[in-house]
N, C-alpha and C positions, 0 to 999 in steps of 0.2 A: 373248462380250468386252459388256461393258454400255456401249454410249454411253447418255453423258449430256448434257443439252440445249443448253450449251457444246460439248461435242463436233460437238453438229450442227449449229451456229453458223457455228461453224468450218469442216463445211464443205464447206456451203453457199456462203459466203463467196469459201475460193476456187473456185468452179462457177461462179458468177456475174462476180468482177471476170474470168476465162479467158473467159467466155458470146463477149462482143464489148469490144474494149481501145477503141473507139472514143470509147463511151458512159459513160456513168457507170452507178453502180450500180443505180438506180432504172427506167432506161430499163434496163436490162439486164435485171430482174427483168420487168419488160412484157412486152418482145420475146419470154424466154423461156417467161412466159404464154403467148402466143400462139399461138409456133409449139407448143404443148405442143399446144393446141389442135388444129391443124393434123397433127401428128405422130398424136393420135387417130381426125381423120374417115382418115385414108389405113387404118387401123390397126384399120378399124372399135371402137374399144374412146368408151364415154361419156364424156368429158372433164367431165361432172355426176355422173357418178357415184365414178370416180377420187377426185374433189374434197374430194366426200360422205363417202369414206374416210380419203385425209386428213387430214381433218377431227377423224376420231376417234381417228387414231393421235393426231394433236397433242393433244391431250386429254387422254389417256392418259396423255402423256410428259411434260404441267408436275402431270397426277396425281398422276405418281408421284415426278416430281423433288423437289414439296412433299413429302410423305411422308419423304421420304431426310433423314437429320439431318445 
């Protein structure tokens, strides 16, 4: 199944809104990113490396979306 970028945004909105119901989406994103860094530390992953890979995925996804009619 192909996931387009609108679906990715909708999927993330669901996740970010449920992350903490006491805060707004912006605060939830900040907290999620900070918590992801802690999770990477605990599991011996490099957040910077994974973020770099995520950015490459993002670039490919927006490029793919632009090529579609």
